[in-house]
C-alpha positions in Angstrom: 148.8 23.8 129.9 146.9 24.6 132.6 143.7 27.1 132.8 142.0 28.7 136.1 138.7 30.2 136.8 139.6 34.1 136.8 137.5 34.9 139.5 139.7 32.6 142.2 140.0 34.6 145.4 144.0 35.3 147.0 143.6 32.2 149.5 142.5 30.0 146.3 145.7 31.6 144.5 147.8 30.7 147.1 146.8 27.3 147.7 147.1 26.2 143.9 150.6 28.2 144.8 151.4 26.1 147.9 150.6 22.6 146.0 152.8 23.9 143.2 155.6 24.2 145.0 154.9 21.4 146.9 154.6 19.2 143.5 158.0 21.2 142.5 160.0 20.0 145.4 159.3 16.4 144.9 159.7 16.5 141.4 162.0 19.1 140.0 165.0 17.3 142.0 164.1 13.8 140.5 164.8 15.4 137.0 168.3 16.8 138.1 169.2 13.5 139.4 168.0 12.1 136.4 170.1 14.5 134.2 173.2 15.2 136.2 174.7 12.1 135.2 174.7 13.1 131.4 175.7 16.8 132.2 178.6 16.4 134.7 179.7 19.1 137.4 178.3 18.6 141.5 175.8 20.2 143.0 175.0 21.4 146.8 171.1 21.9 147.2 168.4 22.7 145.2 165.5 25.7 146.2 162.1 26.0 144.7 161.4 29.9 144.4 158.7 32.3 142.5 161.3 34.4 140.6 159.3 36.9 138.1 162.0 37.0 135.9 163.9 33.2 136.0 162.9 29.9 135.6 166.1 28.7 136.6 169.9 29.9 138.1 172.7 27.9 139.3 175.0 30.1 142.0 178.5 29.6 141.5 178.6 27.2 145.2 176.4 25.0 143.2 172.9 26.2 144.3 170.1 25.0 142.1 167.3 27.1 142.2 163.9 26.6 139.7 160.7 28.9 139.4 157.9 26.7 140.7 155.7 27.6 137.3 157.7 25.4 135.4 155.3 22.7 137.0 152.9 24.7 134.5 154.8 24.0 131.3 155.6 21.1 129.4 157.2 18.2 131.0 159.8 18.8 128.4 160.3 22.2 128.9 161.2 21.8 132.7 163.2 19.5 131.2 165.1 21.6 130.0 165.4 24.5 132.3 167.0 21.3 133.9 169.5 20.4 131.8 170.1 24.2 131.2 171.2 25.3 135.1 173.0 22.1 135.2 175.2 22.7 132.1 176.3 25.6 134.5 177.9 23.4 137.1 180.7 23.2 134.1 180.4 26.1 132.4 179.4 29.3 134.1 178.0 31.1 131.0 176.6 31.1 127.9 179.7 30.2 125.8 179.8 28.1 122.5 180.8 25.2 125.2 177.7 25.8 127.2 175.1 25.5 124.6 177.0 22.2 123.1 176.6 20.4 126.4 172.6 21.5 126.9 172.7 20.0 123.2 174.4 16.8 123.6 171.8 16.1 126.5 169.0 17.2 124.7 169.1 17.5 121.0 165.9 19.4 120.6 166.7 22.0 123.2 165.9 24.8 121.1 162.0 23.8 120.6 161.3 24.3 124.7 163.6 27.1 124.8 161.5 28.7 122.1 158.6 27.6 123.7 159.5 29.7 127.3 159.8 32.5 125.0 156.5 32.5 123.2 154.3 31.1 126.2 156.4 31.4 129.2 154.4 34.5 130.2 151.4 32.3 130.2 152.8 30.7 133.3 151.9 33.5 135.5 148.6 33.0 135.5 147.7 32.7 138.8 149.5 36.7 139.5 147.1 38.0 137.2 
């Protein structure tokens, strides 16, 4: 994980966020395209957002939204969130069938889910 100096100015923090949002807008759609054939379902668009309570979401209309801060996480954690949201295209819940679909694509998903639970707050380093 990246660390940032504690004395960054607001414009410096904004510049970092802008760059990471741009990187997320380029990289996350590539990961979605890679995993989509394994998960099925059809998405309509991808958005990059700065939510403070979610890593990703999937709307009933097929919009996939991802938090730009995932770019600060280990790559497999980002992939887990992508797979998680893609599986919502066919299972709009957190049922046993949903988690089975996640596990078929990413058998070690629990490691990455736990990493987010334990370290996710660290990804808000620029917000402090």
